[in-house]
VMD Tcl script that draws the C-alpha trace (Angstrom):
set ca {
  {6.02 40.77 16.59}
  {8.77 44.04 16.19}
  {8.25 45.79 12.86}
  {5.57 44.81 10.74}
  {6.14 47.64 7.54}
  {7.17 47.01 4.01}
  {5.43 43.62 5.43}
  {1.87 44.76 5.09}
  {0.47 43.99 1.79}
  {3.58 41.37 0.64}
  {2.26 37.54 -0.59}
  {3.44 34.54 1.51}
  {3.49 32.71 -1.74}
  {4.08 34.62 -5.34}
  {7.32 35.73 -7.91}
  {8.28 38.02 -5.29}
  {8.79 35.80 -2.30}
  {7.52 36.29 1.09}
  {9.04 36.58 4.23}
  {12.32 33.76 4.78}
  {12.22 33.67 0.88}
  {10.13 31.48 -0.31}
  {9.45 31.23 -3.90}
  {6.08 29.21 -5.00}
  {4.41 27.03 -2.21}
  {2.43 24.54 -2.98}
  {-1.14 24.24 -3.12}
  {-2.67 20.89 -1.51}
  {-5.62 21.41 -3.47}
  {-3.52 22.37 -6.25}
  {-2.30 18.63 -6.05}
  {1.12 17.42 -6.61}
  {1.07 18.90 -9.64}
  {2.44 18.23 -13.58}
  {4.30 14.71 -13.48}
  {4.15 11.37 -15.92}
  {0.75 11.03 -18.05}
  {-0.79 8.18 -15.97}
  {-0.76 4.86 -18.31}
  {-3.22 2.16 -17.88}
  {-1.80 -0.78 -16.30}
  {-3.30 -4.34 -15.93}
  {-6.14 -4.82 -14.13}
  {-5.53 -6.27 -9.95}
  {-7.65 -8.51 -8.19}
  {-8.42 -11.03 -10.30}
  {-6.04 -13.68 -9.34}
  {-7.64 -16.14 -7.91}
  {-9.22 -18.43 -10.29}
  {-10.08 -21.35 -8.30}
  {-8.92 -25.20 -9.00}
  {-10.12 -27.75 -6.86}
  {-7.81 -30.03 -8.07}
  {-4.70 -28.08 -7.83}
  {-6.36 -26.60 -3.58}
  {-5.90 -30.07 -2.87}
  {-2.45 -31.18 -4.05}
  {-1.00 -28.09 -3.20}
  {-2.63 -27.47 0.69}
  {-4.45 -30.82 0.72}
  {-3.45 -33.47 4.01}
  {-1.50 -35.75 1.16}
  {0.75 -32.78 0.92}
  {1.18 -31.60 4.12}
  {1.76 -35.27 5.89}
  {4.54 -36.29 2.76}
  {6.97 -32.75 4.33}
  {8.32 -32.19 7.90}
  {7.37 -28.48 6.87}
  {3.77 -29.83 6.57}
  {2.85 -31.67 9.17}
  {3.79 -28.46 11.02}
  {1.53 -26.64 9.32}
  {-0.51 -29.21 10.64}
  {-0.29 -29.03 14.59}
  {0.13 -25.91 14.50}
  {-3.41 -26.16 13.25}
  {-4.23 -28.68 15.74}
  {-2.34 -26.52 18.65}
  {-5.43 -23.98 17.96}
  {-7.64 -26.13 17.58}
  {-9.02 -26.24 13.49}
  {-12.12 -27.61 12.47}
  {-10.45 -28.05 9.00}
  {-6.52 -28.47 8.60}
  {-6.41 -29.32 5.70}
  {-7.82 -29.85 2.55}
}
mol new
graphics top color blue
foreach p $ca { graphics top sphere $p radius 0.5 }
foreach p [lrange $ca 0 end-1] q [lrange $ca 1 end] { graphics top cylinder $p $q radius 0.2 }
display resetview
C-alpha cells in the first residue's frame, strides 16, 4: 500500500538491502550457516550391560527392605498394585 515507486524490482534480500534496511536474510533451506565442524563423539545408547548379580544387589528385595527409602518404594508399588515389588 502506498507509493511503490522505487521499490519495484528491489530485492528483499541481497547486498542492496530491502525495506527496513535488512542485509542478508538466511533462508530455511540454507541451514544454520557455517559453524564448527562436526566432531564424532562416543556412541550413546550402550550404557546398559545386563548383570543379574548387580541388578539384584541394587534393586533387589533385600536392598529395598534394608533402607527406609527402599521400604517406601515397596509400599508405593504395593499401593499401586504391582505384581512384582522388586527384583
